[in-house]
C-alpha positions in Angstrom: 0.0 0.0 0.0 1.5 3.3 -1.2 4.8 1.6 -1.8 5.9 3.8 -4.7 7.4 7.2 -4.0 4.9 8.7 -6.5 1.9 7.3 -4.6 3.3 8.5 -1.3 3.9 12.0 -2.8 0.3 12.1 -4.2 -1.2 11.0 -0.9 0.8 13.4 1.2 0.1 16.5 -1.0 -3.6 15.7 -1.1 -3.8 15.1 2.6 -2.1 18.4 3.5 -4.2 20.4 1.1 -7.5 18.7 2.2 -6.7 19.0 5.9 -6.2 22.8 5.6 -9.4 23.2 3.7 -11.4 21.1 6.1 -9.9 23.2 9.0 -11.1 26.3 7.2 -14.5 24.8 6.7 -14.8 23.8 10.3 -13.7 27.3 11.4 -16.2 29.1 9.1 -18.9 26.6 8.3 -21.3 29.1 6.7 -21.5 29.3 2.9 -20.1 32.7 1.7 -19.9 35.0 -1.4 -22.6 35.9 -3.9 -21.8 33.4 -6.6 -21.8 30.7 -4.0 -25.2 31.8 -2.7 -26.6 31.8 -6.3 -25.2 28.3 -7.0 -26.5 26.8 -3.9 -29.9 28.5 -4.4 -29.9 26.8 -7.9 -28.8 23.4 -6.6 -31.7 21.6 -8.2 -30.4 22.6 -11.7 -27.2 22.0 -13.6 -27.5 25.1 -15.8 -27.9 28.4 -13.8 -27.5 32.0 -14.8 -24.9 32.3 -17.6 -22.4 29.9 -16.0 -20.9 26.8 -17.5 -22.1 23.5 -16.1 -19.1 21.6 -14.8 -18.9 23.1 -11.3 -22.7 23.3 -10.9 -23.0 19.7 -11.8 -21.1 18.8 -8.6 -23.4 20.9 -6.5 -26.4 19.4 -8.2 -25.1 15.9 -7.6 -24.4 16.6 -3.9 -27.8 18.0 -3.3 -29.5 15.2 -5.3 -27.9 12.7 -3.0 -29.2 14.5 0.0 -26.2 16.5 1.0 -26.5 19.9 2.5 -24.2 23.0 2.6 -21.4 21.2 4.6 -21.4 18.2 2.3 -21.3 20.5 -0.7 -18.3 22.4 0.8 -16.5 19.2 1.5 -16.9 18.2 -2.2 -15.5 21.6 -3.2 -12.6 21.1 -0.8 -11.9 17.8 -2.4 -11.8 19.4 -5.8 -9.4 22.1 -4.5 -7.1 19.5 -2.9 -7.1 17.5 -6.1 -6.3 20.6 -8.2 -3.2 21.3 -6.0 -2.2 17.7 -6.2 -2.4 17.8 -10.0 -0.4 21.0 -10.0 2.3 19.5 -7.7 2.7 16.7 -10.3 3.0 19.3 -13.0 5.8 21.0 -11.0 7.4 17.6 -10.3 7.5 16.7 -14.0 8.8 20.2 -15.0 11.5 20.7 -12.4 12.0 17.6 -10.3 10.8 16.2 -7.0 11.6 19.2 -4.9 9.5 21.4 -7.1 6.5 19.2 -6.5 6.9 19.6 -2.7 7.5 23.4 -3.1 4.2 23.7 -4.9 2.3 22.6 -1.7 2.5 26.1 -0.1 1.4 27.7 -3.4 -1.8 25.7 -3.3 -2.6 27.5 0.0 -2.4 31.0 -1.6 -5.0 33.0 0.3 -7.6 33.8 -2.4 -7.4 30.3 -3.9 -7.7 28.7 -0.4 -10.6 30.9 0.5 -12.7 30.3 -2.6 -11.8 26.7 -3.2 -14.0 25.6 -0.3 -17.2 27.2 -1.6 -18.9 26.6 -4.9 -16.7 28.7 -7.2 -15.1 27.8 -10.5 -11.4 28.4 -9.7 -10.7 25.0 -8.2 -12.5 23.1 -11.0 -10.7 25.2 -13.6 -7.2 24.5 -12.1 -8.0 20.8 -11.7 -8.9 20.4 -15.3 -5.9 22.5 -16.5 -3.3 21.0 -14.2 -4.8 17.5 -14.6 -4.6 17.6 -18.4 -1.1 19.1 -18.3 0.1 16.5 -15.8 -1.2 13.7 -18.0 0.4 15.2 -21.0 3.8 15.6 -19.2 3.5 12.0 -18.0 3.0 10.8 -21.6 6.0 12.8 -22.7 8.2 11.5 -19.9 7.4 7.9 -20.4 8.0 6.1 -23.7 5.6 3.2 -22.8 3.0 1.3 -24.7 0.5 3.2 -22.6 1.6 6.6 -23.7 -1.0 6.8 -26.5 -3.6 6.1 -23.9 -2.2 8.8 -21.6 -2.5 11.3 -24.4 -6.1 10.4 -24.9 -6.7 11.0 -21.1 -4.9 14.3 -21.3 -7.0 15.4 -24.3 -10.2 14.4 -22.6 -9.3 16.3 -19.4 -8.1 19.4 -21.2 -11.4 19.3 -23.1 -13.3 19.8 -19.9 -12.1 23.4 -19.5 -14.7 24.9 -21.9 -17.4 23.5 -19.6 -15.8 25.0 -16.5 -15.0 28.7 -17.3 -15.2 30.8 -20.4 -11.5 31.6 -19.9 -10.9 27.9 -20.5 -11.9 28.1 -24.2 -8.7 29.8 -25.3 -6.6 27.5 -23.0 -8.1 24.4 -24.7 -7.5 25.9 -28.1 -3.9 26.8 -27.2 -3.5 23.2 -25.9 -4.7 21.7 -29.2 -2.4 24.0 -31.2 0.6 23.2 -28.9 0.1 19.5 -29.3 0.5 19.8 -33.1 -1.3 16.4 -33.5 -4.7 16.0 -35.2 -5.6 13.5 -32.4 -5.6 16.5 -30.0 -8.8 17.7 -31.6 -10.4 15.2 -29.1 -9.9 18.1 -26.6 -12.6 20.0 -28.4 -15.4 17.7 -27.1 -16.4 20.1 -24.2 -16.7 23.1 -26.5 -18.7 21.1 -29.0 -21.0 19.8 -26.3 -21.7 23.3 -25.0 -22.3 24.7 -28.5 -24.7 21.8 -29.1 -26.5 22.5 -25.8 -27.0 26.1 -26.7 -28.2 25.3 -30.2 -30.9 23.0 -28.8 -32.1 26.0 -26.8 -31.9 24.7 -23.3 -32.5 27.6 -20.9 -30.6 28.3 -17.7 -32.3 28.6 -14.4 -32.0 31.8 -12.3 -32.2 31.3 -8.6 -32.9 35.1 -8.2 -33.7 37.9 -10.6 -30.3 39.5 -10.0 -28.3 39.9 -13.2 -24.9 38.1 -13.1 -23.9 38.9 -16.7 -20.7 40.9 -15.9 -19.6 41.0 -19.5 -22.7 42.5 -21.0 -22.4 46.3 -21.7 -18.7 46.1 -20.9 -17.8 49.0 -23.1 -20.3 51.4 -21.5 -18.8 50.7 -18.1 -15.3 51.7 -19.0 -14.4 54.8 -16.9 -10.7 55.9 -16.5 -11.3 57.3 -13.1 -13.1 54.1 -11.9 -10.4 52.0 -13.4 -7.7 54.0 -11.6 -9.4 53.6 -8.3 -9.9 49.8 -9.0 -6.2 49.4 -9.8 -5.3 51.1 -6.5 -7.6 48.8 -4.7 -6.1 45.8 -6.5 -2.6 46.8 -5.4 -3.8 47.1 -1.8 -5.3 43.7 -1.9 -2.2 42.2 -3.6 -0.1 43.5 -0.8 -2.4 41.9 1.8 -2.4 38.5 0.0 1.3 38.7 -0.7 0.3 38.4 -4.3 2.6 41.4 -5.1 5.6 39.4 -3.8 4.4 36.4 -5.7 4.2 38.4 -8.9 7.8 39.6 -8.7 9.1 36.1 -7.8 6.8 34.4 -10.3 7.8 36.5 -13.3 11.5 36.2 -12.4 11.0 32.4 -12.0 9.3 32.1 -15.4 12.3 33.8 -17.1 14.6 31.4 -15.2 12.6 28.4 -16.4 12.4 29.6 -20.0 16.2 30.0 -20.0 16.5 26.5 -18.5 14.3 25.2 -21.4 11.7 23.5 -19.1 8.9 21.8 -21.0 5.5 23.6 -21.6 6.8 26.8 -19.9 6.1 29.1 -22.9 2.6 27.5 -23.0 2.1 28.2 -19.4 3.3 31.8 -19.9 0.7 32.3 -22.6 -2.0 30.9 -20.3 -0.9 33.3 -17.5 -1.0 36.2 -20.0 -4.5 35.2 -21.0 -5.6 35.1 -17.3 -4.2 38.6 -16.8 -6.1 39.8 -19.9 -9.3 38.2 -18.6 -8.7 39.9 -15.2 -8.4 43.3 -16.9 -11.8 42.8 -18.5 -13.3 41.5 -15.3 -12.2 44.6 -13.4 -13.8 46.8 -16.0 -17.0 44.7 -15.9 -17.4 44.7 -12.2 -16.1 48.3 -11.8 -14.1 47.2 -8.8 -11.7 44.5 -7.7 -12.1 41.6 -5.3 -9.6 39.3 -3.5 -10.9 36.4 -5.5 -9.6 37.8 -8.8 -6.0 36.9 -7.7 -6.8 33.2 -7.2 -5.9 31.6 -10.6 -3.1 34.1 -11.6 -1.6 33.7 -8.1 -1.5 29.9 -8.3 0.1 30.0 -11.7 2.7 32.4 -10.5 3.2 30.0 -7.6 3.8 27.2 -10.0 6.6 29.2 -11.6 8.1 29.9 -8.2 7.9 26.2 -7.2 9.5 25.0 -10.4 12.3 27.6 -10.2 12.9 26.7 -6.6 13.1 23.0 -7.5 15.9 23.7 -10.0 17.7 25.8 -7.4 17.2 23.1 -4.8 19.0 20.5 -7.1 22.0 22.8 -7.4 22.1 23.9 -3.7 23.9 22.5 -0.7 22.6 22.1 2.8 22.4 25.8 3.7 20.8 26.8 0.4 18.2 24.1 0.7 17.5 25.2 4.3 16.8 28.7 3.1 14.4 27.5 0.4 12.6 25.2 2.9 12.2 28.0 5.5 10.9 30.4 2.8 8.4 27.8 1.7 7.1 27.2 5.2 6.9 30.9 5.8 4.9 31.4 2.7 2.6 28.5 3.6 1.9 30.2 7.0 1.3 33.7 5.5 -0.9 32.4 2.7 -3.0 30.2 5.0 -3.5 33.0 7.6 -4.6 35.4 4.9 -7.0 32.8 3.4 -8.6 32.3 6.8 -8.9 36.1 7.1 -10.7 36.3 3.8 -13.2 33.8 4.9 -13.7 35.6 8.2 -14.4 38.9 6.4 -16.8 37.2 4.0 -18.7 35.6 6.8 -18.8 38.7 9.0 -20.2 40.7 6.1 -23.4 38.6 6.2 -23.8 38.2 9.9 -27.3 39.7 9.9 -28.5 37.2 7.3 -26.8 34.4 9.3 -28.8 35.4 12.4 -32.0 35.6 10.3 -31.4 32.1 8.9 -30.8 30.7 12.4 -34.1 32.2 13.6 -35.9 30.7 10.5 -34.4 27.3 11.2 -35.8 27.2 14.7 -39.3 27.0 13.4 -39.8 24.4 10.6 -43.5 25.4 10.1 -42.9 29.1 9.8 -42.9 30.9 6.5 -41.4 34.3 6.0 -41.9 37.5 4.0 -38.6 39.2 3.7 -37.8 42.8 2.8 -34.0 42.4 2.5 -30.9 44.5 2.8 -30.2 46.0 -0.6 -27.4 47.6 -2.6 -24.6 45.2 -1.6 -21.9 43.2 -3.4 -20.3 44.1 -6.7 -21.9 47.0 -8.5 -24.3 47.2 -5.5 -26.7 44.9 -7.3 -27.2 42.2 -4.7 -29.5 41.8 -1.8 -30.1 39.9 1.5 -32.5 37.4 -0.1 -29.8 35.9 -2.2 -27.7 35.5 1.0 -30.6 33.9 3.0 -31.2 31.4 0.1 -27.5 30.6 -0.1 -27.0 30.1 3.7 -29.9 27.6 4.2 -32.0 24.9 2.7 -34.8 27.5 2.2 -35.8 28.4 -1.3 -37.7 31.4 -2.5 -41.4 30.6 -2.8 -41.2 27.7 -0.3 -39.9 28.7 3.1 -39.8 32.4 2.4 -40.9 35.0 -0.2 -38.6 37.9 -1.1 -40.7 41.0 -1.5 -37.9 42.7 -3.5 -38.4 40.0 -6.1 -42.1 40.6 -6.6 -45.5 40.4 -4.9 -46.2 37.4 -2.8 -48.9 35.2 -4.4 -52.2 34.8 -2.5 -51.5 31.2 -1.7 -48.3 32.0 0.1 -49.4 31.9 3.7 -46.7 33.7 5.7 -46.5 33.5 9.4 -43.7 36.0 10.0 -42.2 39.1 8.3 -38.6 40.1 8.4 -37.7 43.6 7.4 -34.2 45.0 7.2 -33.3 47.8 9.5 -29.8 49.2 9.9 -28.2 46.8 12.3 -30.3 43.8 11.7 -33.6 42.3 10.6 -36.8 43.1 12.6 -39.1 40.0 12.8 -42.8 40.4 13.5 -46.1 38.7 12.9 -46.9 38.6 9.2 -50.4 40.1 9.7 -48.8 43.5 10.3 -46.5 43.2 7.2 -46.9 45.1 4.0 -47.1 42.4 1.3 -46.2 44.7 -1.6 -42.8 44.9 -3.2 -40.3 47.3 -1.8 
């Protein structure tokens, strides 16, 4: 059992990454962040809003099997841990065993750690990308009869990217071009499946009337002053996450790896450049920045740092290796602490809705009319009803009715009304509540 060094490496990396994520989940068990609320609110559907289906299918499957929010978050933690494990194998193939171990702290990079334990796409995206690349590197490194089969597996996994995130479409296309083999067209299966789905005309479900289409009307939202303020905010956030340090080290490491002629490094550099371009468009679309935006670029920079560190480790003596090891442990501590702080901030920001949900859960027979907190989240477009739905098993129209989303139907027999007042929700008998929309 686990006799090979590779099996022990895989188990150790996965166990470390999963343990940290489960500790974060235990510390902050509530679901958090707006996309996560919307995804959990739409757990009975695979297609919701304008999002691609891969991540949502995991949430749908968990809920279909009877799992609640904690079970869903455990599933997402597993995906996050697997993504880092796949990335560690990429680093190991590119720059040796030490590089694989040095990637472990990079998988704890604060923004990625925080949003890889709730239903967001970053963990699924990196699992598909690193998984496909690890399989491709394995096929290149081993001239075995099974190599052709490994290329098929690599192509299939890389083809999953267009079903995870729209930024995955150019990554898959770049992968196919990089392979320079007609067989790599197998990786187009995900894109073709999605195009076919849209041609059939299958509509997505909206768990709330809130518009999540960040890319629509992008040109009309470009404002130089807003962009300048956003970039200043991004810099402040990067200093907090140590992403600024990671950026300097990562770019220097990438140059080092290019000069060392490490495999797939130019491809990874192009992928990183694409993520930065997508980030720029994202900032314009949201008209602000969030900590989460650093997640994927930060982990990619971390891969460059780990691989460069692996090459330096091979050339270093005892003192040099000690310095590298201490630096890695220090980064792991700083990244993890910041990741926990992100979760704490996200949870604290919805403490009023958490209290409301706790009150609602105390009475299984009660039904609530809710006039929610408004003007929150990115572009001030979100409201407290999204949060309530994302924090509980309650769905709009069943356990509660959100008055901001429309008039309550006559057959919705409310027992209580919750109205937002600065500092919390005021709950009273529904007979005194105004049933009209706010």
